[in-house]
KOLBA-709338 format. One record per residue (C-alpha): residue number from 1; residue in three letters; x, y, z. Coordinates in nm, 4 decimals, padded with zeros to 6 digits, m for minus. Layout:
BEGIN
[NUM; ALA; [X; Y; Z]]
...
***
This chain:
BEGIN
[1; UNK; [08.4674; 11.9912; 10.0572]]
[2; UNK; [08.7195; 12.2725; 10.0719]]
[3; UNK; [08.5666; 12.6009; 09.9607]]
[4; UNK; [08.7376; 12.8687; 09.7525]]
[5; UNK; [08.8286; 13.0748; 10.0601]]
[6; UNK; [09.0276; 12.7821; 10.2009]]
[7; UNK; [09.1964; 12.7261; 09.8659]]
[8; UNK; [09.2982; 13.0922; 09.8549]]
[9; UNK; [09.4337; 13.0676; 10.2097]]
[10; UNK; [09.6457; 12.7665; 10.1188]]
[11; UNK; [09.7736; 12.9314; 09.8015]]
[12; UNK; [09.8648; 13.2509; 09.9852]]
[13; UNK; [10.0298; 13.1065; 10.2948]]
[14; UNK; [10.1694; 12.7950; 10.1298]]
[15; UNK; [10.3018; 12.9849; 09.8251]]
[16; UNK; [10.1260; 12.7434; 09.5928]]
[17; UNK; [10.0892; 12.7775; 09.2170]]
[18; UNK; [09.8573; 12.6060; 08.9752]]
[19; UNK; [10.0258; 12.3711; 08.7251]]
[20; UNK; [10.0077; 12.6334; 08.4483]]
[21; UNK; [10.1439; 12.9086; 08.6754]]
[22; UNK; [10.4893; 13.0124; 08.7915]]
[23; UNK; [10.7093; 12.7295; 08.9158]]
[24; UNK; [10.6965; 12.6960; 09.2926]]
[25; UNK; [10.7992; 12.4373; 09.5496]]
[26; UNK; [10.4334; 12.3428; 09.5859]]
[27; UNK; [10.1937; 12.2904; 09.2966]]
[28; UNK; [09.8207; 12.2549; 09.3577]]
[29; UNK; [09.5789; 12.0481; 09.1481]]
[30; UNK; [09.2224; 12.1111; 09.2746]]
[31; UNK; [08.9602; 11.8331; 09.2457]]
[32; UNK; [09.2137; 11.5784; 09.1227]]
[33; UNK; [09.0913; 11.2259; 09.0461]]
[34; UNK; [09.2666; 10.9723; 09.2663]]
[35; UNK; [09.2207; 10.7096; 08.9949]]
[36; UNK; [09.5268; 10.8711; 08.8384]]
[37; UNK; [09.7366; 10.8250; 09.1523]]
[38; UNK; [09.6631; 10.4730; 09.2790]]
[39; UNK; [09.7687; 10.1357; 09.1397]]
[40; UNK; [09.4072; 10.0170; 09.1860]]
[41; UNK; [09.2927; 10.2971; 08.9492]]
[42; UNK; [09.0015; 10.3491; 09.1880]]
[43; UNK; [08.8835; 10.6513; 09.3850]]
[44; UNK; [08.6960; 10.9770; 09.3686]]
[45; UNK; [08.8474; 11.3251; 09.3624]]
[46; UNK; [09.0721; 11.4758; 09.6270]]
[47; UNK; [08.9739; 11.8296; 09.7229]]
[48; UNK; [09.3339; 11.9271; 09.6471]]
[49; UNK; [09.6302; 11.7258; 09.5237]]
[50; UNK; [09.9679; 11.8873; 09.5944]]
[51; UNK; [10.3166; 11.8132; 09.4702]]
[52; UNK; [10.5665; 11.9316; 09.7311]]
[53; UNK; [10.9295; 11.9687; 09.6253]]
[54; UNK; [11.1269; 12.0708; 09.9351]]
[55; UNK; [11.1366; 12.0197; 10.3117]]
[56; UNK; [11.0787; 12.3884; 10.3844]]
[57; UNK; [10.7726; 12.3923; 10.1577]]
[58; UNK; [10.6392; 12.0802; 10.3277]]
[59; UNK; [10.6881; 12.2333; 10.6734]]
[60; UNK; [10.5062; 12.5475; 10.5581]]
[61; UNK; [10.2166; 12.3557; 10.4041]]
[62; UNK; [10.1662; 12.1219; 10.7015]]
[63; UNK; [10.1716; 12.4229; 10.9338]]
[64; UNK; [09.9003; 12.5974; 10.7292]]
[65; UNK; [09.6865; 12.2828; 10.7292]]
[66; UNK; [09.7125; 12.2310; 11.1040]]
[67; UNK; [09.6500; 12.5957; 11.1880]]
[68; UNK; [09.3310; 12.5864; 10.9783]]
[69; UNK; [09.2136; 12.2314; 11.0575]]
[70; UNK; [09.2584; 12.1155; 10.6993]]
[71; UNK; [09.3050; 11.7369; 10.6842]]
[72; UNK; [09.6056; 11.6173; 10.4848]]
[73; UNK; [09.7336; 11.2810; 10.3690]]
[74; UNK; [10.0761; 11.1860; 10.2322]]
[75; UNK; [10.0753; 10.9584; 09.9289]]
[76; UNK; [10.3637; 10.7706; 09.7693]]
[77; UNK; [10.3117; 10.5965; 09.4363]]
[78; UNK; [09.9607; 10.4860; 09.5318]]
[79; UNK; [10.0111; 10.1152; 09.5934]]
[80; UNK; [09.8533; 09.9477; 09.8958]]
[81; UNK; [09.5690; 10.2042; 09.8978]]
[82; UNK; [09.1942; 10.1942; 09.8414]]
[83; UNK; [09.0474; 10.5429; 09.8026]]
[84; UNK; [08.6757; 10.5995; 09.8627]]
[85; UNK; [08.4451; 10.6596; 09.5650]]
[86; UNK; [08.3551; 10.9849; 09.7435]]
[87; UNK; [08.7164; 11.0997; 09.7234]]
[88; UNK; [08.9312; 11.2561; 09.9933]]
[89; UNK; [08.8403; 11.5640; 10.1931]]
[90; UNK; [09.1369; 11.7965; 10.2355]]
[91; UNK; [09.4852; 11.7786; 10.0855]]
[92; UNK; [09.6641; 11.4825; 09.9341]]
[93; UNK; [10.0380; 11.5501; 09.9319]]
[94; UNK; [10.2850; 11.3806; 09.7011]]
[95; UNK; [10.6570; 11.4291; 09.7655]]
[96; UNK; [10.8511; 11.5195; 09.4509]]
[97; UNK; [11.1479; 11.7432; 09.3619]]
[98; UNK; [11.4136; 11.7109; 09.6340]]
[99; UNK; [11.2329; 11.4023; 09.7629]]
[100; UNK; [11.3137; 11.2093; 09.4452]]
[101; UNK; [11.6921; 11.2512; 09.4642]]
[102; UNK; [11.9487; 10.9831; 09.5509]]
[103; UNK; [12.3036; 10.9981; 09.6838]]
[104; UNK; [12.5436; 10.7029; 09.6838]]
[105; UNK; [12.8389; 10.6906; 09.9240]]
[106; UNK; [13.0368; 10.3662; 09.9156]]
[107; UNK; [12.7935; 10.0995; 10.0457]]
[108; UNK; [12.5179; 10.3441; 10.1387]]
[109; UNK; [12.2345; 10.4835; 09.9282]]
[110; UNK; [12.0397; 10.7764; 10.0726]]
[111; UNK; [11.7255; 10.8650; 09.8826]]
[112; UNK; [11.4203; 11.0810; 09.9235]]
[113; UNK; [11.0936; 10.9230; 10.0316]]
[114; UNK; [10.9462; 10.9882; 09.6871]]
[115; UNK; [11.1987; 10.7685; 09.5038]]
[116; UNK; [11.0440; 10.4526; 09.3602]]
[117; UNK; [11.1654; 10.1182; 09.4918]]
[118; UNK; [11.2349; 10.0231; 09.1315]]
[119; UNK; [11.4601; 10.3278; 09.0939]]
[120; UNK; [11.6716; 10.2526; 09.3988]]
[121; UNK; [11.7004; 09.8850; 09.2959]]
[122; UNK; [11.8378; 09.9886; 08.9562]]
[123; UNK; [12.0805; 10.2345; 09.1186]]
[124; UNK; [12.2024; 09.9653; 09.3580]]
[125; UNK; [12.2700; 09.7218; 09.0736]]
[126; UNK; [12.4555; 09.9860; 08.8678]]
[127; UNK; [12.6788; 10.0546; 09.1672]]
[128; UNK; [12.7436; 09.6862; 09.2473]]
[129; UNK; [12.5425; 09.7008; 09.5688]]
[130; UNK; [12.3458; 09.3971; 09.6835]]
[131; UNK; [12.0646; 09.3618; 09.9358]]
[132; UNK; [11.7656; 09.5175; 09.7615]]
[133; UNK; [11.7030; 09.2393; 09.5114]]
[134; UNK; [11.3934; 09.1274; 09.7053]]
[135; UNK; [11.2353; 09.4683; 09.6426]]
[136; UNK; [11.2646; 09.4508; 09.2641]]
[137; UNK; [10.9057; 09.4447; 09.1421]]
[138; UNK; [10.7446; 09.5742; 09.4618]]
[139; UNK; [10.5364; 09.8734; 09.3497]]
[140; UNK; [10.5538; 10.1905; 09.5513]]
[141; UNK; [10.7914; 10.4474; 09.6928]]
[142; UNK; [11.0804; 10.4179; 09.9356]]
[143; UNK; [10.8843; 10.6144; 10.1966]]
[144; UNK; [10.5767; 10.3958; 10.1698]]
[145; UNK; [10.7781; 10.0745; 10.1713]]
[146; UNK; [10.9675; 10.1840; 10.4832]]
[147; UNK; [10.6471; 10.2963; 10.6558]]
[148; UNK; [10.4987; 09.9456; 10.6234]]
[149; UNK; [10.8233; 09.7460; 10.6263]]
[150; UNK; [10.7467; 09.6029; 10.2827]]
[151; UNK; [10.8975; 09.2700; 10.1990]]
[152; UNK; [10.9003; 08.9683; 09.9671]]
[153; UNK; [11.0965; 08.6508; 09.9031]]
[154; UNK; [11.2526; 08.6364; 10.2503]]
[155; UNK; [11.3647; 09.0000; 10.2446]]
[156; UNK; [11.2223; 09.3070; 10.4216]]
[157; UNK; [11.3061; 09.6755; 10.4459]]
[158; UNK; [11.4233; 09.6207; 10.8036]]
[159; UNK; [11.7140; 09.4147; 10.6657]]
[160; UNK; [11.8609; 09.7012; 10.4615]]
[161; UNK; [11.7406; 10.0319; 10.6136]]
[162; UNK; [12.0079; 10.1822; 10.8369]]
[163; UNK; [11.8366; 10.5141; 10.9183]]
[164; UNK; [11.5290; 10.7248; 10.8407]]
[165; UNK; [11.4949; 11.1031; 10.8524]]
[166; UNK; [11.1416; 11.2273; 10.9187]]
[167; UNK; [10.9332; 11.5289; 11.0134]]
[168; UNK; [10.7230; 11.5021; 11.3296]]
[169; UNK; [10.3783; 11.6558; 11.3739]]
[170; UNK; [10.5347; 11.9815; 11.5008]]
[171; UNK; [10.7526; 12.0247; 11.1920]]
[172; UNK; [11.0761; 11.9167; 11.3618]]
[173; UNK; [11.3260; 11.7116; 11.1578]]
[174; UNK; [11.4587; 11.4000; 11.3319]]
[175; UNK; [11.6516; 11.0855; 11.2410]]
[176; UNK; [11.6020; 10.7329; 11.3724]]
[177; UNK; [11.8583; 10.4560; 11.3444]]
[178; UNK; [11.7537; 10.1009; 11.2544]]
[179; UNK; [11.7208; 09.9895; 11.6168]]
[180; UNK; [11.4747; 10.2740; 11.6824]]
[181; UNK; [11.2432; 10.1926; 11.3920]]
[182; UNK; [11.0434; 09.9168; 11.5647]]
[183; UNK; [11.0265; 09.7130; 11.2450]]
[184; UNK; [10.7928; 09.4147; 11.2500]]
[185; UNK; [10.5727; 09.2358; 10.9981]]
[186; UNK; [10.4151; 09.5159; 10.7888]]
[187; UNK; [10.4846; 09.7592; 11.0724]]
[188; UNK; [10.7283; 10.0336; 11.1697]]
[189; UNK; [10.7521; 10.3036; 11.4337]]
[190; UNK; [10.5718; 10.5323; 11.1864]]
[191; UNK; [10.2609; 10.3149; 11.1611]]
[192; UNK; [09.9508; 10.5057; 11.2707]]
[193; UNK; [10.1413; 10.8286; 11.3417]]
[194; UNK; [10.1439; 11.1734; 11.1796]]
[195; UNK; [10.5206; 11.1591; 11.1224]]
[196; UNK; [10.6285; 11.2051; 10.7594]]
[197; UNK; [10.9241; 11.0070; 10.6240]]
[198; UNK; [11.1550; 11.2406; 10.4296]]
[199; UNK; [11.4528; 11.0227; 10.3361]]
[200; UNK; [11.5879; 10.6738; 10.3908]]
[201; UNK; [11.9463; 10.5433; 10.3998]]
[202; UNK; [12.0138; 10.1860; 10.2896]]
[203; UNK; [12.3254; 09.9983; 10.3951]]
[204; UNK; [12.4131; 09.7420; 10.1276]]
[205; UNK; [12.7001; 09.5084; 10.0355]]
[206; UNK; [12.9337; 09.5060; 09.7388]]
[207; UNK; [12.8724; 09.2273; 09.4875]]
[208; UNK; [12.9052; 09.1447; 09.1197]]
[209; UNK; [12.6452; 09.3513; 08.9292]]
[210; UNK; [12.5795; 09.0620; 08.6912]]
[211; UNK; [12.4898; 08.8374; 08.9851]]
[212; UNK; [12.2719; 09.1114; 09.1322]]
[213; UNK; [12.0934; 09.1477; 08.7990]]
[214; UNK; [12.0472; 08.7724; 08.7723]]
[215; UNK; [11.8836; 08.7556; 09.1156]]
[216; UNK; [11.6600; 09.0521; 09.0344]]
[217; UNK; [11.5446; 08.8910; 08.7108]]
[218; UNK; [11.4882; 08.5568; 08.8802]]
[219; UNK; [11.2586; 08.7157; 09.1385]]
[220; UNK; [11.0792; 08.9200; 08.8715]]
[221; UNK; [11.0121; 08.6029; 08.6748]]
[222; UNK; [10.8609; 08.4479; 08.9881]]
[223; UNK; [10.6352; 08.7511; 09.0301]]
[224; UNK; [10.5172; 08.7377; 08.6708]]
[225; UNK; [10.4461; 08.3659; 08.7022]]
[226; UNK; [10.2562; 08.3826; 09.0309]]
[227; UNK; [10.1097; 08.7340; 09.0582]]
[228; UNK; [09.8658; 08.9375; 08.8424]]
[229; UNK; [10.1285; 09.1987; 08.7569]]
[230; UNK; [09.9471; 09.3040; 08.4377]]
[231; UNK; [09.6235; 09.3898; 08.6191]]
[232; UNK; [09.5244; 09.6864; 08.8328]]
[233; UNK; [09.5570; 09.5956; 09.2006]]
[234; UNK; [09.6886; 09.7304; 09.5303]]
[235; UNK; [09.9184; 09.4350; 09.5922]]
[236; UNK; [09.8480; 09.1742; 09.8592]]
[237; UNK; [09.5159; 09.2532; 10.0243]]
[238; UNK; [09.5591; 09.0658; 10.3521]]
[239; UNK; [09.8371; 09.0245; 10.6046]]
[240; UNK; [09.9703; 08.6734; 10.6487]]
[241; UNK; [09.7944; 08.5045; 10.9440]]
[242; UNK; [10.0387; 08.3368; 11.1793]]
[243; UNK; [10.1014; 07.9828; 11.0586]]
[244; UNK; [09.8963; 08.0257; 10.7398]]
[245; UNK; [09.8959; 08.1919; 10.3984]]
[246; UNK; [09.6012; 08.4181; 10.3189]]
[247; UNK; [09.5947; 08.3182; 09.9506]]
[248; UNK; [09.5792; 07.9477; 10.0339]]
[249; UNK; [09.2934; 08.0006; 10.2812]]
[250; UNK; [09.0974; 08.2052; 10.0271]]
[251; UNK; [09.1467; 07.9446; 09.7561]]
[252; UNK; [09.0518; 07.6584; 09.9884]]
[253; UNK; [08.7273; 07.8430; 10.0570]]
[254; UNK; [08.6468; 07.8372; 09.6849]]
[255; UNK; [08.6813; 08.2111; 09.6393]]
[256; UNK; [08.9414; 08.2242; 09.3608]]
[257; UNK; [08.7765; 08.4178; 09.0767]]
[258; UNK; [08.4848; 08.5303; 09.2961]]
[259; UNK; [08.3683; 08.8789; 09.1944]]
[260; UNK; [08.1509; 09.1594; 09.3190]]
[261; UNK; [08.0825; 09.4241; 09.0581]]
[262; UNK; [08.4106; 09.5018; 08.8834]]
[263; UNK; [08.6311; 09.3658; 09.1647]]
[264; UNK; [08.7539; 09.0075; 09.1417]]
[265; UNK; [08.9699; 08.7717; 09.3459]]
[266; UNK; [09.2583; 08.7141; 09.1078]]
[267; UNK; [09.2458; 08.3821; 08.9246]]
[268; UNK; [09.6249; 08.3844; 08.9289]]
[269; UNK; [09.6856; 08.4630; 09.2986]]
[270; UNK; [09.4004; 08.4574; 09.5502]]
[271; UNK; [09.5781; 08.7053; 09.7757]]
[272; UNK; [09.5140; 08.9811; 09.5195]]
[273; UNK; [09.1949; 09.1615; 09.4247]]
[274; UNK; [09.2065; 09.2981; 09.0714]]
[275; UNK; [09.0185; 09.5786; 08.9022]]
[276; UNK; [08.9556; 09.4658; 08.5457]]
[277; UNK; [08.6043; 09.5995; 08.4903]]
[278; UNK; [08.5915; 09.9545; 08.6258]]
[279; UNK; [08.5560; 09.8429; 08.9862]]
[280; UNK; [08.4460; 10.0907; 09.2501]]
[281; UNK; [08.5892; 10.1193; 09.5988]]
[282; UNK; [08.2513; 09.9920; 09.7200]]
[283; UNK; [08.2941; 09.6773; 09.5072]]
[284; UNK; [08.6385; 09.6130; 09.6538]]
[285; UNK; [08.5308; 09.6809; 10.0110]]
[286; UNK; [08.2302; 09.4473; 09.9812]]
[287; UNK; [08.4507; 09.1768; 09.8293]]
[288; UNK; [08.7049; 09.2123; 10.1113]]
[289; UNK; [08.4287; 09.1832; 10.3718]]
[290; UNK; [08.2844; 08.8766; 10.1970]]
[291; UNK; [08.6259; 08.7066; 10.1888]]
[292; UNK; [08.6815; 08.7797; 10.5584]]
[293; UNK; [08.3353; 08.6453; 10.6469]]
[294; UNK; [08.3726; 08.3209; 10.4477]]
[295; UNK; [08.7268; 08.2475; 10.5694]]
[296; UNK; [08.6236; 08.3091; 10.9305]]
[297; UNK; [08.3189; 08.0828; 10.8943]]
[298; UNK; [08.4994; 07.8005; 10.7147]]
[299; UNK; [08.8466; 07.8194; 10.8674]]
[300; UNK; [08.7974; 08.0026; 11.1946]]
[301; UNK; [09.0725; 08.2471; 11.0968]]
[302; UNK; [09.0371; 08.6263; 11.0871]]
[303; UNK; [09.2043; 08.7927; 10.7897]]
[304; UNK; [09.3370; 09.1443; 10.8555]]
[305; UNK; [09.3776; 09.3920; 10.5718]]
[306; UNK; [09.7188; 09.5001; 10.4545]]
[307; UNK; [09.5837; 09.7742; 10.2283]]
[308; UNK; [09.4796; 10.1080; 10.3787]]
[309; UNK; [09.1346; 10.2606; 10.3319]]
[310; UNK; [09.1410; 10.6338; 10.2624]]
[311; UNK; [08.8533; 10.8803; 10.2486]]
***
């Protein structure tokens, strides 16, 4: 765990304040429970949880971490994550402030990586811009959704993202156009890199806002009917195997409703694991491994995780 000397170093060089201190571009919350920052509501404490409000502050903080070998992890709105019961060693960084702003210019919406997908969907509808309806109801931030090329109902981020501005591991700011983003199923050029997405520009099309709203509501109704939206989860647990659906395979193996500890395969949608009884990360991990083992034995198909394991 980070000791007090390291915390002092970060505060001094990163110009960090505590939440009850003077307002700064970086605010530090030591020993913060990650249950409060993940949609699973699972996870131990992070050594430090930081809210970073500007690009210059982020560059400064990342530089301090790298110079002093302090591990750091960028978090969005905490969907698609399973955090260890032992917590996270180092810094967890959440982008706020400047990273939650949006700018609309004709058919384009440029927004910070910290903006919620729900927020940009609402803004698009208000401005008669169509293309993001598929994303209505997907939990998470714009940065996280772009990182993994999130998608649903025959739409994906790759269909609407025109460019992404990011910071590379050396603190340099760069921009990629759509054809440089290497979008694929639950994959982008940023997958498994240290690059940090700062902002995303969407290119949309003009349409009647009432029709946009109708399509958004129609897809939301489908979600509510088919998915456990009122339960703690991290979204779909497994990637879709080629030619199959993970949920169907899991159900065919008799695993719908199967539970380990407080973690349960959703009775509503077998592709989700829900936390209804104070599940631990260990419970979820053991359940995932059991599902993978049974599906491989019975169907001969290997299920790969969509959620990321942290800590």
